[in-house]
C-alpha positions in Angstrom: 22.7 -18.9 3.9 22.3 -22.4 2.3 19.2 -24.2 1.1 21.9 -27.3 2.7 19.3 -26.2 5.6 17.5 -28.4 8.4 14.2 -29.9 6.8 11.1 -29.3 8.4 11.1 -32.1 11.4 8.3 -33.8 13.4 7.6 -31.9 16.2 10.0 -33.6 18.7 8.1 -35.7 21.5 9.4 -33.8 24.3 8.7 -30.8 22.9 5.3 -31.4 22.1 4.7 -33.2 25.5 5.8 -29.6 27.1 3.9 -27.2 25.0 0.8 -29.5 24.9 0.9 -29.5 29.1 1.8 -25.7 29.0 -1.3 -25.0 26.6 -3.5 -27.2 28.5 -5.0 -24.5 30.5 -6.1 -20.9 28.6 -6.2 -20.2 25.0 -4.1 -22.6 23.2 -1.1 -20.4 21.1 -1.7 -19.2 17.4 1.6 -20.7 16.8 1.3 -24.2 17.9 -2.5 -23.8 16.3 -0.9 -23.3 13.1 1.3 -25.8 13.0 -1.6 -28.7 14.0 -3.9 -27.1 11.3 -1.3 -26.3 8.2 1.1 -28.6 9.1 4.8 -27.5 6.7 3.1 -24.2 5.2 5.8 -22.8 3.9 8.1 -25.4 2.1 12.0 -24.5 1.7 11.3 -25.3 -2.3 9.3 -22.3 -2.7 12.3 -19.8 -1.4 14.9 -21.8 -3.5 16.0 -19.3 -6.1 16.8 -17.0 -3.1 19.1 -19.4 -1.3 22.2 -21.6 -2.5 22.5 -25.1 -2.6 26.2 -25.1 -1.2 28.0 -23.2 1.8 27.6 -23.8 5.2 23.8 -25.2 6.5 21.8 -22.1 7.7 18.1 -22.1 8.8 15.4 -23.3 6.8 14.0 -20.5 4.9 10.6 -21.9 5.4 11.0 -21.8 9.4 12.5 -18.7 8.8 9.0 -17.6 7.0 6.8 -18.6 9.6 8.8 -16.9 12.4 8.6 -13.5 10.3 4.6 -14.0 10.4 4.8 -14.7 14.0 6.7 -12.0 14.6 4.2 -9.6 12.7 1.2 -11.6 14.4 2.8 -10.3 17.7 4.1 -7.0 16.6 8.0 -8.3 17.3 11.3 -6.9 16.7 14.2 -8.9 15.2 15.4 -9.4 18.8 12.2 -10.0 20.5 11.1 -12.5 17.9 14.5 -14.5 18.0 14.3 -14.3 21.6 10.7 -16.2 21.3 12.4 -18.8 19.2 15.1 -19.4 21.9 12.4 -19.6 24.9 9.4 -19.5 23.5 7.8 -23.5 23.7 5.1 -22.5 21.2 7.4 -21.7 19.1 9.6 -24.6 18.8 6.4 -26.6 18.5 5.9 -24.7 15.5 9.2 -25.1 14.3 9.8 -28.6 15.8 12.5 -27.9 17.2 14.0 -29.9 20.6 13.5 -27.5 23.9 17.0 -27.2 24.2 17.7 -25.8 20.8 19.6 -22.5 21.0 17.8 -20.5 17.9 19.1 -18.0 15.9 20.7 -14.7 15.7 18.5 -11.6 15.5 20.6 -10.9 12.2 19.3 -13.6 10.7 15.7 -12.5 9.9 17.0 -9.4 8.4 19.2 -11.5 6.0 16.5 -13.3 5.1 14.0 -10.5 4.4 17.1 -9.1 2.0 17.2 -12.3 0.1 13.4 -11.9 -0.4 13.4 -8.6 -1.6 16.3 -9.4 -3.8 14.7 -12.3 -5.5 11.5 -10.6 -5.9 9.7 -13.0 -3.2 7.8 -10.4 -1.2 4.1 -11.8 -1.7 5.4 -15.6 -2.0 4.6 -16.2 1.7 0.9 -15.0 1.1 0.3 -16.9 -2.0 1.6 -19.9 -0.1 -1.2 -19.5 2.7 -3.7 -18.4 -0.1 -3.2 -22.0 -1.7 -3.4 -24.0 1.3 -6.5 -22.1 2.1 -8.2 -22.9 -1.3 -7.3 -26.4 -1.2 -9.3 -26.3 2.2 -12.0 -24.6 0.5 -11.9 -22.0 2.9 -11.0 -18.9 0.0 -12.3 -19.1 -3.3 -13.2 -16.7 -6.4 -16.5 -15.5 -7.7 -17.5 -14.4 -4.6 -17.9 -11.0 -2.5 -14.2 -9.0 -2.1 -13.9 -5.4 -0.8 -10.8 -3.2 -1.1 -9.7 0.1 0.3 -6.4 2.1 0.8 -4.6 3.7 3.7 -1.9 5.9 4.2 1.4 4.5 5.7 4.2 6.7 6.9 7.7 6.4 6.1 10.6 5.2 8.4 12.3 8.3 8.1 11.7 11.6 9.9 9.6 14.5 7.9 11.5 17.1 6.4 11.0 20.7 4.8 13.0 21.8 1.9 15.6 23.1 4.1 16.1 20.3 6.3 16.3 17.9 3.0 19.1 19.9 1.8 21.2 20.3 5.0 20.6 16.3 5.8 21.7 15.1 2.0 24.7 17.1 2.1 25.5 16.0 5.8 24.7 12.5 4.2 27.1 12.5 1.2 29.7 14.3 3.6 29.6 11.3 5.9 30.0 8.9 2.9 32.7 10.8 1.6 34.5 10.7 4.8 34.2 7.2 5.3 35.1 6.4 1.9 38.2 9.3 0.9 39.0 11.1 3.8 42.0 12.3 2.7 40.4 13.5 -0.7 37.4 15.3 1.6 40.1 17.1 3.7 41.8 18.5 0.6 38.6 20.0 -1.2 36.3 20.9 1.6 37.2 23.2 4.5 36.8 20.5 7.3 37.1 22.3 10.4 34.1 25.0 9.0 32.4 22.4 7.6 32.4 20.0 10.5 30.7 22.8 12.6 28.1 23.2 9.8 27.0 19.7 8.8 28.5 17.4 11.4 24.9 17.4 13.7 22.0 15.9 12.4 19.7 18.4 11.3 17.1 17.3 13.6 19.5 17.0 16.3 19.4 21.4 16.3 16.7 24.1 15.8 16.5 26.0 12.7 16.4 29.7 13.0 13.3 31.0 13.4 13.7 34.5 10.8 12.5 33.8 7.4 16.0 35.7 6.3 17.9 33.4 7.9 16.3 30.6 6.6 16.5 31.4 3.4 20.6 32.4 3.8 21.1 29.2 5.5 19.3 27.6 2.2 21.6 29.4 -0.3 24.5 28.3 2.1 23.4 24.8 1.8 23.0 25.1 -2.2 26.4 26.5 -2.7 28.2 24.1 -0.7 26.7 21.1 -2.3 27.7 22.7 -5.9 31.0 23.0 -4.7 31.2 19.4 -3.6 29.5 17.6 -6.4 32.2 20.1 -8.8 34.8 18.9 -7.0 34.0 14.9 -7.2 33.5 15.5 -11.1 36.6 17.1 -11.7 39.4 15.0 -13.7 41.5 14.6 -10.8 39.3 13.2 -8.1 38.4 9.3 -8.3 36.1 8.4 -10.8 34.3 5.9 -7.9 33.8 9.1 -6.1 30.7 10.2 -8.0 29.2 6.8 -8.0 28.8 6.5 -4.7 24.9 6.5 -3.8 25.1 9.1 -1.4 26.6 11.5 -4.1 24.1 10.5 -6.7 21.4 11.5 -3.9 23.1 14.8 -3.3 23.1 15.5 -7.1 19.6 14.3 -7.3 18.0 16.8 -4.7 20.3 19.5 -6.0 18.8 19.0 -9.2 15.0 19.0 -8.2 15.7 22.1 -5.3 18.3 24.4 -6.9 19.5 26.4 -10.0 23.1 27.3 -11.1 23.2 30.1 -13.6 26.4 32.0 -15.2 26.4 35.6 -14.6 29.2 38.6 -15.5 30.0 38.0 -11.7 30.4 34.6 -11.7 28.2 31.7 -11.1 24.7 32.3 -9.2 23.1 29.7 -7.2 19.1 30.0 -6.5 16.7 28.0 -4.9 14.0 26.9 -6.9 10.7 28.2 -6.6 7.4 25.9 -5.3 6.1 26.6 -8.7 9.4 25.1 -10.3 9.9 22.0 -8.3 9.5 18.9 -10.4 6.0 17.0 -9.4 5.5 15.0 -6.0 5.7 12.1 -8.1 9.3 12.4 -8.7 11.0 14.6 -6.0 12.7 12.9 -3.4 11.8 13.8 0.2 14.6 12.0 2.6 18.4 10.9 1.3 17.2 7.7 3.6 14.4 6.3 1.6 14.5 7.2 -2.4 11.0 5.7 -2.8 8.8 7.5 -0.1 6.9 10.4 -1.6 4.6 13.3 -0.4 1.2 12.4 -0.3 -2.1 14.7 0.4 -5.7 12.5 0.9 -8.4 14.2 2.8 -6.4 17.7 3.4 -3.8 16.0 5.3 -0.2 15.6 3.9 2.5 12.8 5.2 5.5 11.1 3.6 5.6 7.6 2.6 3.3 5.3 1.0 0.1 3.8 0.3 -1.2 0.1 1.1 -4.8 -1.5 -0.5 -5.8 -4.2 1.4 -8.3 -6.6 -0.2 -10.4 -9.4 1.6 -13.2 -11.8 1.2 -16.8 -10.4 2.1 -19.4 -13.2 1.4 -22.7 -13.2 3.1 -22.1 -14.5 7.0 -24.9 -17.1 5.5 -22.7 -18.8 3.1 -21.7 -22.5 4.1 -18.0 -22.8 4.8 -16.1 -25.9 5.6 -15.2 -25.9 9.5 -13.0 -28.2 11.1 -12.9 -32.0 10.7 -14.5 -31.3 7.4 -18.5 -30.6 8.9 -19.4 -27.9 7.0 -20.7 -24.9 9.5 -23.0 -21.7 9.1 -20.7 -18.7 9.2 -23.7 -16.9 10.8 -25.0 -20.0 12.8 -23.1 -18.9 16.1 -20.9 -22.2 15.6 -18.4 -20.4 13.7 -17.4 -16.4 12.7 -17.3 -15.3 9.5 -14.1 -15.8 7.7 -12.9 -12.8 6.1 -9.4 -13.4 4.1 -7.1 -11.3 2.7 -6.7 -12.0 -0.7 -4.2 -9.3 -1.7 -1.9 -6.8 -0.7 -0.9 -3.8 -2.8 1.8 -1.0 -2.1 2.7 1.8 -3.4 4.2 5.4 -3.1 2.1 8.4 -1.5 1.3 9.8 -4.8 -0.6 6.8 -6.3 -4.2 7.6 -6.8 -6.6 4.6 -5.9 -8.6 4.8 -9.8 -4.8 4.1 -11.0 -4.8 0.6 -9.0 -8.2 -0.7 -9.8 -6.8 -2.6 -12.7 -3.5 -3.7 -11.3 -5.6 -4.8 -8.2 -8.0 -7.0 -10.2 -4.5 -8.3 -11.9 -2.7 -9.7 -8.9 -6.0 -11.2 -7.8 -6.6 -12.8 -11.2 -3.1 -14.1 -11.1 -4.3 -16.2 -7.6 -7.4 -17.1 -9.4 -9.1 -15.1 -6.7 -10.7 -12.5 -8.9 -14.6 -12.0 -7.0 -18.2 -11.9 -9.1 -18.3 -8.5 -6.6 -15.8 -6.3 -5.7 -17.0 -3.3 -3.0 -14.9 -0.3 -3.6 -15.1 3.3 -2.2 -15.4 6.1 -4.8 -11.9 6.6 -5.1 -11.4 3.6 -7.4 -13.6 3.4 -10.0 -14.6 5.6 -13.1 -16.8 4.8 -16.2 -14.1 3.5 -17.9 -13.0 0.9 -15.5 -16.8 -0.2 -14.3 -17.0 -1.4 -18.0 -13.4 -2.9 -18.3 -13.2 -4.8 -14.8 -16.4 -6.4 -16.2 -15.2 -7.4 -19.9 -11.7 -7.9 -18.8 -12.0 -9.5 -15.7 -16.0 -10.2 -14.8 -16.1 -8.4 -12.2 -18.9 -5.8 -11.2 -17.6 -3.2 -9.2 -20.3 -2.2 -6.4 -19.2 1.2 -5.9 -20.7 4.7 -5.6 -19.9 7.1 -9.1 -19.8 10.9 -9.2 -22.9 12.2 -9.8 -24.1 14.6 -12.8 -22.2 17.9 -11.9 -24.2 20.0 -14.6 -25.8 23.5 -13.3 -29.3 21.8 -13.8 -28.6 18.4 -12.2 -27.2 20.4 -8.8 -29.9 22.7 -8.6 -32.6 19.9 -8.7 -34.6 22.1 -10.9 -33.5 22.0 -14.3 -33.5 19.6 -16.8 -30.5 17.6 -16.6 -28.5 14.9 -18.7 -31.0 12.3 -17.9 -34.1 14.2 -18.9 -32.6 13.9 -22.8 -33.7 10.8 -24.6 -30.4 9.5 -26.1 -30.4 8.0 -30.0 -27.0 6.2 -30.0 -27.8 4.5 -33.5 -28.7 7.7 -35.1 -26.7 9.9 -33.1 -29.2 12.4 -32.2 -30.4 13.5 -28.7 -34.0 14.4 -28.0 -34.8 16.9 -25.4 -37.8 17.3 -22.7 -39.8 19.4 -25.5 -39.3 17.2 -28.1 -36.5 18.6 -30.4 -33.7 17.0 -31.7 -30.4 17.6 -31.8 -28.3 19.1 -34.9 -24.7 18.4 -33.7 -23.2 14.9 -32.8 -19.4 15.3 -32.7 -16.9 12.7 -30.8 -14.1 14.8 -29.1 -11.6 14.3 -26.4 -12.1 16.4 -23.0 -9.2 16.3 -20.3 -8.0 13.4 -21.9 -11.2 10.9 -22.2 -12.7 10.3 -25.3 -16.4 12.3 -25.3 -19.5 12.9 -27.4 -20.3 17.1 -27.8 -24.0 16.9 -28.6 -25.5 20.8 -29.2 -29.0 22.0 -30.2 -29.6 24.7 -32.6 -30.0 28.0 -31.1 -33.4 28.9 -33.6 -34.5 26.0 -31.7 -33.4 27.0 -28.0 -34.1 30.5 -28.0 -37.9 30.8 -27.8 -38.3 27.9 -25.7 -40.4 28.6 -23.0 -38.5 26.3 -20.3 -35.1 27.7 -22.0 -34.2 28.8 -18.3 -34.4 25.3 -16.5 -32.2 23.7 -19.9 -29.4 26.2 -20.1 -27.5 29.4 -19.4 -25.9 30.0 -22.9 -26.9 33.6 -23.7 -26.5 33.2 -27.4 -26.3 29.7 -28.2 -28.4 26.3 -27.9 -28.2 23.6 -25.4 -24.7 21.5 -25.2 -24.4 17.9 -23.7 -21.2 16.3 -23.0 -21.5 12.3 -23.3 -19.2 9.6 -22.7 -19.0 6.4 -25.0 -22.1 4.9 -25.6 -21.6 1.6 -23.0 -19.4 4.0 -20.7 -22.4 6.2 -20.8 -25.0 3.6 -20.3 -23.2 2.5 -17.2 -22.8 5.5 -15.7 -26.2 6.5 -15.7 -27.4 3.4 -14.3 -25.0 3.6 -11.3 -26.3 6.8 -10.6 -29.9 5.7 -10.6 -29.0 2.7 -8.6 -27.1 4.4 -6.1 -29.9 6.3 -4.7 -32.2 3.5 -3.8 -32.1 2.1 -0.2 -31.5 -1.2 -1.1 -28.6 -0.6 -3.0 -27.5 1.7 0.2 -27.9 -1.6 2.5 -25.9 -3.5 0.2 -23.4 -1.3 -0.3 -23.0 -1.0 3.6 -20.8 -4.4 2.9 -17.8 -2.3 2.1 -17.6 -0.5 5.7 -16.1 -3.9 7.0 -12.6 -3.2 5.2 -12.5 -0.1 7.9 -12.3 -2.7 10.7 -9.2 -4.6 8.7 -7.3 -1.5 8.3 -7.8 -0.6 12.2 -7.1 -4.4 13.0 -3.6 -4.2 10.5 -2.8 -0.7 11.9 -3.6 -2.2 15.7 -1.9 -5.7 15.6 0.9 -5.5 13.3 1.7 -2.0 13.3 1.3 -1.1 9.8 0.7 2.5 10.3 4.2 3.1 10.2 6.8 1.0 7.9 9.1 -0.7 9.7 11.7 -1.1 6.6 13.1 1.6 4.4 12.2 1.6 0.3 9.1 0.2 -1.4 9.9 -3.1 -1.7 10.9 -3.9 1.5 8.1 -1.9 2.7 5.8 -4.3 0.6 7.2 -7.0 2.2 6.5 -6.0 5.5 2.9 -5.5 4.5 2.5 -9.2 2.8 3.7 -10.8 6.1 1.6 -8.5 7.8 -1.8 -10.1 5.6 -0.6 -13.5 6.4 -0.1 -12.7 10.1 -3.7 -11.3 10.0 -5.2 -14.1 8.2 -4.1 -16.5 10.6 -5.2 -14.8 13.6 -8.6 -14.6 11.9 -7.9 -18.5 11.3 -7.5 -18.9 14.7 -10.5 -17.1 16.0 -12.3 -19.2 13.3 -11.2 -22.4 14.2 -12.2 -22.0 17.9 -15.8 -21.0 17.0 -15.8 -17.2 18.5 -16.3 -14.0 16.8 -13.2 -12.5 15.9 -12.3 -9.2 17.9 -11.2 -6.9 15.8 -9.9 -4.3 18.0 -7.8 -6.0 20.2 -4.4 -4.6 20.2 -2.0 -7.6 20.1 -2.5 -11.4 20.1 -0.1 -11.6 23.0 -2.9 -10.8 25.6 -4.1 -14.6 24.9 -0.3 -15.7 26.0 -0.8 -13.2 28.8 -3.7 -14.7 30.0 -2.4 -18.4 29.1 0.8 -17.3 31.5 -1.8 -16.4 34.2 -3.8 -19.6 34.2 -0.6 -21.4 34.6 0.7 -19.7 37.5 -2.2 -19.2 39.2 
């Protein structure tokens, strides 16, 4: 595919006349609206690094980017998207094609995505859309945004450890049978192994007996080690051990099996659960090396997580409308415009708190940092609340964990906030007016802290000792964070109990609707492609598609229905009007 491609043409007169006539009745198609309002949204030059300037002509990468966005807006397959380009007047209008243009083969879209991933252009389409919206005043920094995450199922079958071993060995044998059939026939018993490893692991039922499953797991382990040993002998071609399937087999066997030398020979054993590597390192499938086991709210899944950030400015804020006339988004003339500003995709083991700083760095790179960022309790910590304010100027509006001391939990004793802290003099004063005698910086569970102790001679005779400490011999002990972090934590805990703060924080709940829309419209719940980078590419194009759907609704001046399952419903209604 070459950049000597057709440039974005103007909409041909015949195409424009026919498409507008067809769209005269019923809702105006999304593809046509995007072309009318945003013009050449994805310029070819923005994708230049992924495409050559020599060779045969190919399709414009900017046009393919728009096709991909519209594909996700309607949750189409590659074949269906290519069919729409060939036969859909709205797509031809958006792309500036003649009515008799034959379009392209569906495989072009796969090659296009592969080039974007290979050149780290997964977010280019989202960046271009946000830049265009910034120039129109439809999205800006220093407002309000909200972020949440959800699980994404990998495009592979869930495998238990026994199935993983069997399918990984089968995949390696398939690769070797294609690459070196003669060598393979010399090192393994083909008839027996064909019977055992010919069918896919999900095409037959595993034995129900635990003893038979254990026996099968050990047989897999022995066969796998035998194959690896044969591939690494001096007489084997060196390139065999470099085959991806053989490398994956080696990794899976290192993670799941051990082999020890005994007096009777080599003994293969399956690793116990406690001896397995952490989930962040452990492979879950021979076909997707980035997918990981994840756990959230007591539910396991194999795959990824996606973090979605969107604007959530107050409805009474004035937004520029079509034609340059300002409209209040809550006035009924236009719906509240919520624009997705960032998409972050990780494997399933990465916690929300680990992504807090990364998300803000991504927003800063787009010059779209909010003044207030609404998050759930999985994202913040005292360090992050302070760090985001100091490093990015962003206030995190988020609940923090409450004081977990026995006194605070019971509500009847003296919690930490009952003690006055003199940070300058490094002392604490208890509710009875006694001062601490010990102030020592330390590290607790990897976090810098300060331990404050009161003398036991003071605490032992205290008449309210039972409300202060359960220590039998010593005095009261307090654990504090660094000064600024502790003050921020105390302030946040105090604020989040008020009705005013709870009413303000209710703004965050709207992102749940965005996640539902992403799942229902673009199918984001299950990855289409394998690998973290391709999955992130899918999520980025899905975000662009959702933004265009929301812009279409806003341009039309009606509230956005976030529960509809597909933008196709509007086209169906339009077809009905045309034929009826």
